[in-house]
Steps between C-alpha positions, in 0.01 A plus 500: 500500500688455821183537697365201328791283602445258780818397692550118512699336785795287408420134564746222574418335174676775308841338526692712249748729673390799285158513675673652816619793292172617357142596610202291371172668402176362376335704214171341412589129424860581416809518722749780463839543661699810604880517555578599853806710387415693183119467546443376140170329455483169310152427354591170347789257433494328845771485758759406239484846342530662848805273581671594168429871578670474840785273393589724210444227240389632167161366422183672391505769780718769640788454750466635854768749581421525873506144616781420761795327343477194725146453397586531135774244521286251693217519241749457222607172663132404538453556121812291428346215699759478772295606796191318359670164490653531838163594655324215321751242627477630860125510492459153348723350771431704815165676474139392477284624208417880514153445644445859617611757745399307803527142629163325569337523836487188701237267359530641141708404199597723209477407137662683214390588152756444224675821413430505130590864473858459629420696822271765347157429673230754464346639823171310430676164468480253784823381633411338839262217559418431867334168600422381843689187595572300818755688703721187510505516126651841517767386737578206273537744206749711699694193602514383127647840398762488779600149394549619139707791607715278727547254208638785294730617770628136537590491128179342353421787277404290196259289704351804655440657155315188403281521802416857444432432127248227592344742749461755223348244265239401768430836633441719198222300349313500831532874520370557155221250540391679822496856368123516544532419873769754578460661846687825552594567859399852616763768552434483871558127524833538309598794725415307807722221381789738462436652844489161669830409331658833623358439858655145503838635406496787754369282777757228420803733534351689802487825309364823640144557366593866430710356211190521287494884547839534329483713186706220337247227573250566219770557238638155594153340452471677165848387391423138590167506316675653188753214508229239453427174659813297580742794536771394732564661836837666586733269685673572828823575319316734262360705787838534680677541174411688181154620620644658815790643295256664250291649782807639671609666174142638451502655848850638464393667168205660674723640770751638238199675333413669839845662530404760249206592730734502797716759335210738418278478811748372757428178701462374850699209642261292721641271771270236626592279791369148548558283804459122475407271781847358501660841590611574136475876414464574129508844337323544175603797276241649273505814284190726468426737219164617363524245212530194722652340802771244428677256729881508474626232742486341841782485754547295816548776753492293824856623589489837317213639706697477822739773379406840373832514300431170331142607418633829352749314282218272366272803438777680331580208269134490386490875448803475270342211315191717416703813445535756784389789271169328439414420857294774683433316822580172680196374702547250787344412839567742789699287743820642644741323272310623195510853637875482556566343151268755342689791647826354367348455164397865482848602588649284232248599229413867521237469233249263671296465814460213744127474595315273745194319358188720540273193491659351811475844673132514432452142604655576829271788550193269429634236731519752782150627421382141527640485847274786627256336741164594335632433146636160610165399652321597174741285298451204733116530469524492119745207505257297716231559236726388211636199689151381560394559136815360325509180698142384424418424145124546558550851640765587236253401221233715671741795518593467129136497410432834677827666380462374141816299530710779644753418777533685826866419532742741326868374499739791484869601538537372857303368802421852618404622154276196461329575831394843389430415143265227616325745735447709190338212324275447799374854463424449128308179566314622812148496343569148352621355822208657699256356236658159554469479877134631498397257216283190547789289373719607783227445762452147371876432486609273783828693531316816614423330831867390563687678789749637239207635305465777758787672327267561216285728724760780446367528138172650647678710760518865404782564755721246301428674173559847641839395641586320168406815302727714714787249463459525129501886499826499695681221312348514148721805396811302635406202293484732198855626583613134508351423157650811352843415644479146363344590165677371191281664244542858649832602648424606861775767537277788394202384715598348832585837674149631405334170599655503841387861542146391412514212746595736795243748381219239499592390854488869620175570318334184652618538859508892512636537852884524502528261802317242313665517153854565637510144625484361151719782354773413742500141375527612145772756571704264710522228234531757211786661680674169583514426132733796459341600175719690264354790315382318190138474616478866567676583171249272330213693651654829387555389142156347464286781343184331628596588859757791473259757364241415762739537796526834683816706511595384853460137404724551195772678701510208741604260222728718278809388699426142408485591129832688519660198677386265223641745235835497670516128541343363185652754257878485543572769236507844663406678176188294461415554866505882435283467186238285693492758788419781241245280325316433833362858496315437177336192658418684826337785318332285232673708237510432128376153398437408863222756512310397182158372544601169338773455761275608792233246406751221461628548859220273617466270202842348420788361699732770634806362314296508170400860582856606520584314191225670308516862638848531637696547171549867586677397826684197360745455799225528763281271302763224493556542869133481574448188282775320681335559843145447399580171328597320820324268738485546881516130600725200465168301494365601169259208422497351849429135387845461349671332797330164404813411302708273718845661444662304783496183293801637313725471803390155607708347233873470551579423141614821318356397162156407650505808711538728192221308326268552795608863502395541141177309573410755778593785262248373246230418756524831676489704181206295356325561835550877463360478144155404627467751793298723267247224424458438880439863581155551642435126498309431824347180371771269615406251765562662846521146648796419282807376683702786343298756693507341836798713608269813507159343550558228760341712775187548284442134395655298789541510874344348819143539361585348164370151586405235241158344582446128456170561318672582169445871524859576409499271189656707222320283239171651604611853424292669232724750326303797363626705218562854619251755359683802643758636258841612625541870459837647412547780746754773452652532846638845420183650362389705808845587641527844358220705659733750684782497750460776743523338844860567585456326839503168336870522395619801701777442762802639662794506259829370640831357394581180683834371601485252213546785259171507312208752492183403669158652438229270634391379161841399373867469595733637246854365478769763447 
């Protein structure tokens, strides 16, 4: 029978509060209701029977035993008449008639049928009548309503009731007599009315257009629609009062729920530094675990950062707040004051590591690659092409036509990453771009004859494409390392070591001659060494079965010291350390469960931490140790769009109460922004011309050649947006990382103990 039920949307005419607590279905010509809590189906009796069921009033039906107590009490009051009388008085004095879920468009007026069923209107009934009328009449109608509302607010409630009563007497007969001439506006028209109202609001307050991409935006629209026409908006005091308070409590509860995960898998403390134009330095503290990333707090560190001791005290305070036994690593930038504070932190807490951000390390490598002469020239050629295209609407329309709506520009983690990611898009769209510049449309385009149009000649120049292909071969693997390090869905600790190996291997394979590839290797090694990476990355490689069993013996022996160092630091109990050391042999030799076909096949199919959780029961101590390492990120920039939250606003207020309120607001904003990172993953459909992306795209869309012609060629209103036909493929960045690790030259180096007192082995620096 359920398959024959047709869901029916709740309309604003269903005024009874019980409608919000049941689902409505159409079965033939009859309506049926289902309780949201106990799922009982009501085939008759109307909404009254459902309300009695929820309120616990003994009528003809059963009583719901799962309805929340506050809902039950409220509906009991409704039955007693208290809430109904209050709402009736408020509606009769303040609100217009419930004419539908939307106000009329300009030039239209709405008429309402009498609600003879007390709010129960079947889906086929007509509830809105739209008639064309002089626009001035609509404005007069609006002024009339406002005057009535003002009359009530000034104490003329009785007169206002008389006015509304006369309106009802006049309006209802007209509506009934005009039933045959009812015109239903299409869904698209009604939707456009909503969208226009949203646009007016966002434009009026100067909101960022990306606000509509929030995961909370559509739920807000749905909530407003469910409230019906005339639902009041929250006041300024509501937003800064009980609404903010509830959101803070909601986010605090989510963080409390994460603490159980911190205990089991360990967590990473991420320190993010933001610098304002006014010289204010703000540190944001976040906590990463495989379940989610959460924002803890923001601190004004303008004076703290000048002293390594003060910075250490601040970091120590946050570590204690999280729980020192839960923290596996503290990730910061790699400036000298962070290095000094990190060393102090490791001395104070013997069970954690301080680690520089891997994403910033890779970004520095990409930046230096971009400074190589021939690579820099290739980037400049490509930028000249995009500046020409993206500053002329006619050319941009033509490009979209040939690329099926796909963009060339690819915003990424930073300016350097964006440069190379965009070159990658150039290679993907090469056939489309070449088809464009050899088409009759391009030859007929007036812009093709402009002096700046000569930049487009590179699209047919094979030398340009050969250089671009080589750039992508050298930097594509490094971009993959960056994405793995910043990934929020897949902890990067078990992968970044192998990914960097593959990046160096790809450069060596492509350039062959040592004198050629060593130039780029030296850039990688210099920045990787300057990060003073602790042995967590090497230990993550060792404990990831996807890679460990495909590495030769010499490679394994190079990273065993890193694993032992992690055991000694992350496992304070000597007895457990000894047990882990013994259990390592079972893992190395694939003995017992580790050698079963099921476990062998799963090495490449599930996350390494899940693999240990599934097959590591026979080596329980080693399994717990492996899960703590493999559950960590490698970057303080997980989800690199987070820093749009203006945390510095907190410290612009000198009032302690308002400062605390702003601090709570940023707490809510940041955590809500983190919630929607998953929904944005892989989304390359966002407008690359958006102001929010100018920090990384400015060289690609503006510059000396980005002129605006007087003939209207740069008029945005002439853009013809084309729906993309190419689907976004979800790529597993780790899929082809485990094909073997036998080139010891990549990570081989002279071992030495420096004066600083820590072990160095080219690929890592291990603190003792």
